[in-house]
C-alpha positions as CSV (number, residue, x, y, z in Angstrom):
1,M,66.7,141.8,243.6
2,F,63.2,141.0,242.2
3,S,64.1,137.2,242.5
4,M,65.0,137.6,246.1
5,L,61.9,139.3,247.0
6,R,59.9,136.5,245.1
7,R,61.6,133.8,246.9
8,A,61.3,135.6,250.2
9,E,57.6,135.6,249.6
10,L,57.7,131.8,249.8
11,V,58.6,131.8,253.3
12,R,55.7,132.1,255.4
13,P,54.0,130.9,258.9
14,A,52.7,127.3,258.9
15,K,51.1,124.9,261.0
16,P,52.6,122.1,262.8
17,R,52.9,119.0,260.6
18,T,50.7,116.1,261.7
19,N,52.4,113.6,259.1
20,V,55.8,112.2,258.4
21,L,57.2,111.4,254.9
22,L,58.9,108.1,254.2
23,K,60.9,107.3,250.9
24,L,60.9,103.7,249.9
25,P,63.6,102.1,247.9
26,D,61.7,102.0,244.6
27,G,61.4,105.8,244.9
28,R,57.9,106.3,245.8
29,T,57.0,108.6,248.8
30,Y,54.0,108.0,251.3
31,E,52.9,110.0,254.2
32,A,51.7,108.8,257.5
33,P,50.8,110.1,260.8
34,I,53.6,111.0,263.2
35,G,53.8,108.3,265.6
36,M,52.4,105.6,263.4
37,T,54.5,102.4,263.9
38,L,56.4,100.7,261.0
39,A,54.2,97.7,261.3
40,E,51.0,99.9,260.6
41,I,52.5,101.6,257.8
42,F,53.9,98.4,255.9
43,R,50.4,96.8,256.6
44,A,48.6,99.9,254.9
45,I,51.3,100.3,251.9
46,G,50.8,96.3,251.6
47,A,47.0,96.6,251.5
48,Q,47.0,99.3,249.0
49,V,46.1,98.7,245.3
50,D,48.5,100.8,243.0
51,K,46.9,100.7,239.5
52,H,50.0,101.8,238.0
53,V,52.4,99.5,239.9
54,A,52.0,95.8,240.3
55,A,53.3,95.6,243.5
56,P,52.6,98.3,246.0
57,C,55.8,98.1,247.6
58,A,58.3,95.0,247.2
59,G,58.7,93.7,250.9
60,A,56.2,95.8,252.7
61,R,53.9,92.8,253.0
62,H,56.4,90.4,254.4
63,A,58.4,92.7,256.4
64,V,59.9,91.6,259.8
65,A,61.8,94.7,260.4
66,A,63.0,97.9,258.5
67,L,66.1,100.0,257.7
68,V,65.2,103.5,258.9
69,D,68.0,106.1,257.5
70,G,70.2,103.0,257.3
71,R,69.9,101.7,260.8
72,L,67.8,98.4,261.7
73,R,64.5,99.1,263.6
74,D,61.9,96.4,264.7
75,L,58.3,97.0,263.6
76,T,56.9,98.3,266.7
77,T,59.1,101.3,266.1
78,P,56.9,104.7,265.5
79,L,58.0,106.9,263.0
80,T,58.5,110.5,264.4
81,E,60.3,112.2,261.5
82,D,60.9,112.1,257.7
83,A,62.9,109.2,256.8
84,S,64.3,106.8,254.1
85,V,62.7,103.4,254.8
86,V,63.9,100.0,253.4
87,P,61.7,96.8,254.4
88,V,63.6,94.0,256.0
89,T,62.1,90.6,254.8
90,P,63.2,86.9,255.7
91,Q,65.1,87.1,252.4
92,D,67.6,89.6,253.9
93,A,70.2,88.3,256.2
94,D,68.9,90.5,259.2
95,G,65.3,89.3,258.3
96,A,66.1,85.7,258.4
97,R,67.7,85.8,261.9
98,I,64.8,88.0,263.3
99,Y,62.5,85.2,261.8
100,R,64.4,82.4,263.1
101,R,64.7,84.1,266.7
102,S,61.3,84.8,267.0
103,L,60.3,81.4,265.9
104,S,62.6,80.0,268.7
105,F,60.6,82.2,271.2
106,L,57.4,80.6,269.5
107,L,58.7,77.1,270.2
108,M,60.0,77.6,273.7
109,T,56.5,79.4,274.5
110,A,54.4,76.4,273.0
111,A,56.4,73.7,274.6
112,A,56.1,75.0,278.0
113,E,52.5,75.4,277.6
114,E,51.9,71.9,276.3
115,F,54.4,70.2,278.7
116,P,54.8,72.3,281.9
117,G,58.5,72.1,283.2
118,A,60.0,71.5,279.8
119,D,62.8,73.6,278.9
120,V,63.9,73.6,275.2
121,S,67.6,74.8,274.4
122,I,68.9,75.7,271.1
123,E,71.9,73.7,270.6
124,H,73.5,74.5,267.3
125,S,72.4,75.4,263.8
126,A,71.9,72.5,261.0
127,T,72.6,75.1,258.2
128,T,72.6,72.2,255.7
129,V,69.2,71.0,256.8
130,G,67.9,74.3,257.4
131,A,67.0,74.0,260.9
132,Y,68.1,74.4,264.7
133,F,69.0,71.2,266.6
134,C,67.2,71.5,269.8
135,E,67.2,69.5,273.1
136,V,64.7,69.6,275.9
137,R,65.8,69.5,279.6
138,G,63.9,68.6,282.6
139,R,62.2,65.3,281.1
140,A,62.7,62.7,278.3
141,P,63.5,63.8,274.6
142,F,60.2,64.5,272.8
143,T,58.7,61.8,270.4
144,Q,57.4,62.5,267.4
145,D,53.9,62.6,268.5
146,E,54.7,64.9,271.2
147,L,56.3,67.2,268.6
148,R,53.1,67.1,266.6
149,R,51.4,68.5,269.7
150,I,53.8,71.2,270.2
151,E,53.7,72.0,266.5
152,A,49.8,72.2,266.7
153,R,50.1,74.6,269.7
154,M,52.6,76.7,267.7
155,R,50.1,76.9,264.6
156,A,47.2,78.0,267.1
157,I,49.4,80.8,268.4
158,V,50.4,81.9,264.9
159,E,46.8,81.8,264.0
160,A,45.9,83.9,266.8
161,D,48.5,86.5,266.0
162,E,49.5,87.0,269.4
163,P,51.8,90.1,270.0
164,I,55.5,89.9,271.0
165,V,55.9,92.6,273.2
166,R,59.3,94.4,273.8
167,T,59.8,95.1,277.4
168,P,62.6,97.3,278.7
169,M,63.7,96.8,282.4
170,P,66.6,97.0,284.7
171,V,69.2,94.1,284.5
172,A,68.5,93.4,288.4
173,Q,64.8,92.8,287.7
174,A,65.5,90.8,284.4
175,I,67.9,88.3,286.5
176,E,65.2,87.9,289.0
177,V,62.4,87.0,286.1
178,V,64.8,84.5,284.8
179,K,65.6,83.2,288.1
180,A,62.0,82.8,289.0
181,R,61.5,80.5,286.0
182,G,64.7,78.3,287.0
183,D,66.8,79.7,284.1
184,L,70.4,80.2,286.0
185,E,72.2,80.0,282.9
186,T,70.7,83.2,281.4
187,A,70.9,84.7,285.1
188,R,74.6,84.1,285.1
189,L,74.9,85.7,281.4
190,L,72.9,88.7,282.4
191,A,75.0,89.2,285.8
192,H,77.9,90.2,283.4
193,R,75.9,92.9,281.6
194,Q,77.7,96.1,281.6
195,K,74.7,98.4,280.8
196,S,72.1,99.2,283.6
197,D,69.1,98.0,281.7
198,L,68.3,95.7,278.8
199,V,65.0,94.3,276.9
200,L,63.1,91.5,277.5
201,Y,60.5,90.0,275.1
202,S,57.0,88.7,276.3
203,L,54.9,86.3,274.3
204,R,51.6,84.9,276.2
205,G,53.0,86.0,279.7
206,R,56.6,84.4,279.2
207,L,59.4,86.8,279.6
208,D,62.7,85.9,278.2
209,Y,66.0,87.5,276.8
210,F,67.1,87.5,273.2
211,Q,69.9,89.0,271.7
212,G,68.2,91.0,268.8
213,Y,65.0,92.2,267.4
214,M,61.8,90.2,267.2
215,V,58.8,90.2,264.8
216,P,55.9,92.3,266.2
217,S,53.6,89.4,266.3
218,T,53.2,85.5,265.7
219,G,51.3,85.9,262.7
220,C,54.4,86.5,260.7
221,L,55.7,83.0,261.6
222,Q,53.9,80.9,259.0
223,H,56.6,78.6,257.9
224,F,58.1,76.0,260.2
225,A,58.0,72.2,261.2
226,L,59.5,69.8,263.9
227,H,60.9,66.5,263.3
228,A,62.2,64.2,265.9
229,Y,66.0,63.5,265.5
230,P,67.2,61.6,268.9
231,P,68.4,62.9,271.3
232,G,66.6,66.0,270.3
233,F,64.8,67.4,267.3
234,F,64.9,69.8,264.5
235,L,63.1,73.2,264.4
236,Q,62.9,73.6,260.7
237,F,62.5,77.0,258.9
238,P,62.9,78.0,255.4
239,H,66.2,78.9,253.7
240,Q,66.8,82.7,253.2
241,R,66.5,82.5,249.4
242,Q,63.1,80.7,249.7
243,P,61.4,82.2,252.5
244,R,58.0,80.5,252.1
245,E,59.3,76.9,251.4
246,L,60.7,74.0,253.7
247,P,63.3,71.7,252.1
248,L,63.4,68.2,252.5
249,I,65.3,67.1,255.7
250,T,68.4,65.5,254.9
251,P,70.7,64.2,257.7
252,Y,74.1,64.5,258.0
253,P,75.4,61.7,260.3
254,K,79.0,62.8,260.4
255,L,78.5,66.5,261.2
256,F,76.0,65.4,263.9
257,Q,78.5,63.1,265.5
258,V,80.8,66.0,265.7
259,Y,78.2,68.1,267.2
260,E,77.7,65.4,269.7
261,E,81.4,65.2,270.6
262,A,81.7,69.1,271.2
263,G,78.7,68.7,273.8
264,H,80.8,66.2,275.4
265,W,83.7,68.5,275.5
266,L,81.8,71.5,276.8
267,D,80.4,69.2,279.5
268,R,84.3,68.2,280.5
269,L,85.0,71.9,280.6
270,G,82.0,72.6,282.7
271,I,81.0,75.5,280.5
272,R,77.9,75.3,278.5
273,G,77.3,79.2,277.9
274,A,78.9,82.5,277.9
275,G,78.0,83.3,281.6
276,M,79.7,80.2,282.7
277,L,83.0,81.2,280.6
278,N,82.7,84.8,282.0
279,D,82.5,83.2,285.6
280,A,85.5,81.1,284.8
281,I,87.5,83.9,283.6
282,A,86.4,86.3,286.6
283,A,87.6,83.4,288.6
284,G,91.2,83.1,287.1
285,R,90.5,80.0,285.3
286,L,91.1,80.8,281.9
287,Q,94.6,79.4,281.6
288,E,93.0,75.9,282.8
289,I,90.3,76.1,280.2
290,S,92.7,77.0,277.4
291,L,94.9,73.9,278.2
292,V,92.1,71.6,278.4
293,A,90.5,72.8,275.2
294,E,93.9,72.8,273.5
295,A,94.4,69.2,274.6
296,L,91.2,68.1,273.1
297,H,92.1,69.6,269.7
298,E,95.4,67.6,270.0
299,A,93.7,64.5,270.8
300,R,91.3,64.6,267.8
301,I,94.2,65.5,265.5
302,A,96.4,62.5,266.8
303,S,93.6,60.3,266.3
304,I,92.9,61.4,262.7
305,A,96.7,61.0,262.2
306,H,96.4,57.2,263.7
307,D,93.5,56.4,261.4
308,I,95.5,57.7,258.5
309,A,98.7,55.6,259.5
310,S,96.8,52.4,260.5
311,R,95.5,52.2,256.9
312,G,99.0,51.5,255.7
313,E,100.8,52.7,252.8
314,R,97.8,52.5,250.4
315,V,96.8,56.2,252.0
316,R,99.1,58.4,249.8
317,V,97.1,61.8,249.5
318,V,95.2,63.6,252.4
319,L,92.9,66.5,251.2
320,V,91.9,68.9,253.6
321,A,89.3,71.4,252.9
322,G,86.9,73.5,254.9
323,P,85.4,77.1,254.7
324,S,87.2,80.4,255.3
325,S,88.9,81.0,258.4
326,S,88.4,77.6,259.7
327,G,92.2,77.2,260.6
328,K,92.9,74.6,257.7
329,T,96.6,76.0,257.6
330,T,97.6,75.2,261.1
331,F,95.3,72.0,261.2
332,S,97.4,70.7,258.2
333,K,100.8,71.5,260.4
334,R,99.7,69.9,263.3
335,L,98.6,66.9,261.2
336,A,101.9,66.7,259.6
337,V,103.6,66.7,262.9
338,Q,101.5,63.9,264.2
339,L,101.8,62.1,260.9
340,V,105.5,62.3,261.4
341,A,105.2,60.7,264.8
342,N,103.3,57.9,263.2
343,G,106.1,57.1,260.7
344,R,105.1,58.8,257.8
345,R,106.7,61.5,255.9
346,P,104.4,64.5,254.8
347,L,104.8,66.4,251.7
348,A,102.8,69.7,251.5
349,V,101.2,70.6,248.3
350,C,99.2,73.7,247.7
351,L,96.0,73.5,245.5
352,D,96.2,77.3,244.6
353,D,99.6,76.5,242.8
354,Y,97.5,74.5,240.3
355,F,95.3,77.5,239.3
356,V,95.1,78.0,235.6
357,N,96.7,81.2,234.1
358,R,94.6,84.2,234.7
359,E,93.6,84.7,231.2
360,Q,91.9,81.0,231.3
361,T,90.4,81.7,234.6
362,P,86.5,81.5,234.3
363,R,84.5,84.7,235.1
364,D,81.6,85.1,237.6
365,A,78.2,86.6,236.8
366,A,79.6,90.1,237.7
367,G,82.4,89.7,235.3
368,N,85.2,89.2,238.1
369,F,87.6,86.2,238.0
370,D,86.1,83.3,239.9
371,Y,88.8,81.7,241.7
372,E,86.4,79.8,243.9
373,C,85.1,77.3,241.1
374,L,86.6,73.9,240.3
375,E,87.3,75.1,236.8
376,A,90.0,77.5,238.0
377,V,92.1,74.7,238.7
378,D,94.1,72.7,236.2
379,V,92.6,69.3,237.5
380,A,94.4,67.4,234.7
381,L,97.9,68.5,235.7
382,F,97.0,68.1,239.3
383,N,96.1,64.6,238.9
384,D,99.0,63.9,236.5
385,H,101.4,65.1,239.4
386,L,99.8,63.2,242.0
387,L,99.7,59.8,240.1
388,R,103.3,60.2,239.1
389,L,104.5,61.0,242.5
390,M,102.6,57.9,243.8
391,A,104.2,56.0,241.2
392,G,107.8,57.0,242.6
393,E,108.4,59.5,239.8
394,R,110.3,63.0,240.0
395,V,107.9,66.0,239.6
396,Q,108.5,69.7,239.4
397,L,105.8,71.3,241.4
398,P,104.3,74.4,240.0
399,R,104.0,78.0,241.9
400,Y,101.2,80.2,241.1
401,N,102.3,83.8,241.0
402,F,99.3,86.0,241.9
403,R,101.0,88.9,240.7
404,T,101.6,88.0,237.2
405,G,98.5,85.5,237.3
406,H,100.7,82.8,235.7
407,R,102.1,79.5,237.0
408,E,106.1,79.2,237.3
409,P,108.3,76.3,237.9
410,G,108.7,75.0,241.5
411,P,110.6,72.3,243.3
412,W,111.4,69.1,242.1
413,V,110.1,66.3,244.5
414,A,109.8,62.7,244.8
415,L,108.2,60.5,247.4
416,G,109.5,57.5,249.0
417,T,107.0,54.6,250.1
418,D,106.6,56.2,253.5
419,A,105.6,59.5,252.0
420,I,102.3,61.0,252.1
421,V,101.0,64.3,250.5
422,I,99.0,66.9,252.2
423,V,96.7,69.0,250.1
424,E,94.9,72.1,251.3
425,G,92.2,73.4,249.3
426,I,88.5,74.3,249.0
427,H,87.7,71.7,246.7
428,G,89.3,68.9,248.6
429,L,86.1,67.1,249.2
430,N,84.9,67.3,245.8
431,P,85.0,63.7,244.0
432,A,85.6,65.7,240.6
433,L,89.0,67.1,241.9
434,V,90.7,63.6,241.8
435,P,88.9,61.4,239.4
436,H,91.8,59.4,238.3
437,L,93.3,58.6,241.9
438,P,92.5,55.4,243.2
439,P,89.5,55.8,246.1
440,G,91.6,53.9,248.6
441,S,94.7,56.1,248.1
442,I,92.8,59.4,249.4
443,Y,91.9,60.4,252.8
444,R,89.7,63.4,253.3
445,V,89.3,65.8,256.2
446,Y,86.6,68.6,256.5
447,V,88.0,71.3,259.1
448,S,85.5,73.9,260.2
449,A,84.6,75.8,263.4
450,L,81.2,73.8,263.5
451,T,80.1,74.6,267.0
452,Q,80.6,77.6,269.1
453,L,79.8,78.4,272.8
454,N,76.3,79.9,272.9
455,L,75.3,82.9,275.1
456,D,72.8,80.8,276.7
457,R,70.3,78.0,276.1
458,H,68.1,80.3,274.0
459,N,70.6,82.5,272.3
460,R,72.9,80.7,269.9
461,V,76.2,82.2,268.5
462,S,76.5,81.5,264.8
463,T,79.6,79.7,263.8
464,T,79.7,81.9,260.6
465,D,79.9,84.9,262.7
466,C,82.8,83.6,264.7
467,R,84.7,82.7,261.5
468,L,83.9,86.3,260.5
469,V,85.3,87.7,263.6
470,R,88.5,85.4,263.2
471,R,88.9,86.8,259.6
472,I,88.5,90.4,260.6
473,V,91.2,90.2,263.1
474,R,93.5,88.2,260.6
475,D,93.0,90.3,257.6
476,A,93.8,93.5,259.7
477,A,97.0,91.7,261.3
478,F,98.5,90.2,258.1
479,R,96.5,91.1,255.0
480,G,96.3,94.9,255.5
481,Y,92.6,94.8,255.2
482,D,90.4,97.0,257.5
483,A,87.1,95.6,258.8
484,T,85.1,97.6,256.4
485,A,86.8,95.9,253.4
486,T,86.5,92.1,255.1
487,L,82.9,92.7,255.9
488,K,82.2,94.0,252.3
489,R,83.9,90.8,250.8
490,W,82.2,88.3,253.3
491,E,78.8,87.8,251.5
492,A,80.6,86.6,248.3
493,V,82.8,84.3,250.3
494,T,79.8,82.5,252.0
495,A,77.9,82.4,248.8
496,G,81.0,80.5,247.2
497,E,81.2,78.0,250.2
498,K,77.5,77.1,249.9
499,V,78.3,76.1,246.5
500,H,81.8,74.7,246.5
501,I,82.2,73.4,250.1
502,F,79.0,72.7,252.3
503,P,77.5,70.1,249.8
504,Y,80.4,67.7,250.0
505,Q,80.9,67.8,254.0
506,E,79.6,64.0,253.9
507,N,82.3,63.0,251.7
508,S,85.1,63.5,254.4
509,D,86.7,60.4,256.1
510,A,87.4,62.5,259.3
511,I,85.9,66.0,260.4
512,F,87.8,68.3,262.7
513,N,86.0,71.0,264.8
514,S,88.3,74.0,264.9
515,A,86.2,75.9,267.4
516,L,87.5,76.6,271.0
517,V,85.3,77.3,273.9
518,H,87.3,80.6,274.9
519,E,88.1,82.1,271.3
520,L,85.5,84.9,271.3
521,A,86.7,86.1,274.8
522,V,90.4,86.2,273.0
523,L,89.2,87.8,270.1
524,R,87.0,90.4,271.4
525,P,89.8,93.0,272.6
526,L,91.5,92.5,269.1
527,A,88.2,92.8,267.0
528,E,86.3,95.4,268.9
529,P,88.7,98.5,267.8
530,L,88.5,97.2,264.2
531,L,84.6,97.1,264.1
532,L,84.6,100.5,265.8
533,Q,86.5,102.0,263.0
534,V,83.7,101.2,260.6
535,Q,82.1,104.5,259.4
536,H,78.5,105.1,260.4
537,T,77.9,106.1,256.8
538,A,79.3,102.9,255.5
539,P,76.8,100.1,254.4
540,E,79.1,97.5,256.6
541,H,78.4,99.8,259.6
542,L,75.0,97.7,260.3
543,E,77.0,94.3,260.1
544,A,79.6,96.0,262.4
545,N,77.5,97.0,265.0
546,R,75.7,93.7,265.2
547,L,78.9,91.9,265.7
548,L,79.9,94.2,268.5
549,S,76.6,93.8,270.1
550,F,77.2,90.0,270.7
551,L,80.7,90.3,271.5
552,Q,79.9,92.4,274.5
553,W,78.6,89.5,276.3
554,F,82.3,87.8,276.5
555,L,84.6,89.3,279.0
556,P,87.7,90.2,277.1
557,A,90.7,88.0,277.7
558,P,94.5,88.2,277.3
559,A,95.9,86.3,274.2
560,D,99.0,85.1,276.1
561,V,96.8,82.3,277.5
562,V,96.7,80.8,273.9
563,P,99.5,78.2,273.2
564,D,101.8,78.9,270.4
565,N,100.7,76.0,268.1
566,S,96.9,76.7,268.6
567,I,94.5,77.2,265.7
568,L,93.6,80.5,267.1
569,R,97.2,81.8,266.5
570,E,96.7,81.5,262.9
571,F,94.4,84.6,263.3
572,I,96.0,86.4,266.4
573,G,99.7,85.9,265.4
574,G,102.5,84.4,267.2
575,S,102.2,80.8,266.0
576,I,105.4,78.5,266.3
577,L,104.1,76.8,263.2
578,E,104.1,79.7,260.9
579,S,107.7,78.7,259.4
580,F,107.2,75.0,259.8
581,N,107.4,73.0,256.5
582,P,106.7,69.4,256.8
583,W,109.6,66.9,256.1
584,L,110.4,67.3,252.3
585,E,112.8,65.0,250.3
586,R,113.7,67.3,247.3
587,I,115.6,65.8,244.3
588,P,117.9,68.4,242.2
589,S,116.7,68.9,238.9
């Protein structure tokens, strides 16, 4: 009873609080006036000198956004209640996106001021360069001297630390704003907005729509450069892991040829943004678009098969490589069909069957088996088998048992002079995979969804996001993984791609762009229910919400418009090629 009385004495009237408490990731707690913005709070924390801690708060000085109780917020957000606050910097995925988006707005503003009437468009991401490839409409391409003028204007705006103002408004008003500037593409996009309002951003009087948050002011945008690359130019930014350094520009001519081809494809379809695709869907033209897009795919696959066949019998091995969810399996089967039509007999060999036994598999930094590294493959055995097959010998192929972690005996095979081996695996472009094969006997193909239909000329859609949506749909349909599990694995998957795949892209003899202009419209009704099942308390909820946010801009489309041999069928199901095996001559043991 005494204890209860003493405890009751602790409850007494109090004045309303004028401060809020925020807890940082390092465990320290700060207080700030109610309504103070996150930008002001971080600025104050970053300026403080803590005698007991070397850095007052890791990230506070370089924050471009924040996680407030697990939800992403821009730095203009006022803090009105106690919260756990995590600074988001350009070293974080969300921070890198915010930095690049804001930098794009700065570029467009400066270019329009320096060259009135010039309209810059963000065409695609050149991730290997660390830049966006941009073009200008309404005038001739910028020269390097003109780009220096624009860059100087950008740096002057950065030096002035101009505010980037978040401006909510009704959709109808926003449409009139972009129409007044002559931006009919964005007007078309906004016309399909399902909500009645949205946010535009303002910089030096220029209002524009961007999908996602911005930095609070231009002073955050210190690191960038412009480089001419006809017919456009690069807007260069730092890599995520080195947010204050600009890497050397290394052009990738084969990739950029594919990007140019993709632009021609979009022009043939008459679709340059999500708004135009939505108009076509609403007008009942989706079947037409699907057929033309698939015809362009088939023409490219036929061209690659013809190139292989034209090199004669000296080409005996085709190596197919690409990142996750690129459609490599379906591409390989469609290539096999075309090779048969060109008089070659394809034999499919899976590189995964040459994994070393599990106890010999290298481990990554976390102690897990690293199946992504080249050392996980028995390169010596793989090369021995290929050389013997090319010499006309009989070879017993292995089969890797993922349940036991050991190789087992597979079928006996032999190749005739017209036969060709198709090998699918992530290391196909790495010269170290086939060091003993004659160079002229190998043909390498890089497969990836290299481009994607952007929302409009200012809002690009990441091809990595497109592959992620593909994988979420496929994993749920065929592998028993929910969206949370797929999202949890994705960072490790993309990290492996940067090490084992992307550095070797230019080693390819041919590149196949597996993207389809209408695929996000088809994937949306399949992906949305899966993403909505991600729990609000799960760390993956933030990423699920981001994907849902950009998918909403695509009108949902039925899957029945997708042909049964489409790359897209690899992810949504119903592929006629699922049980297709290339023509294989087997010799009994």
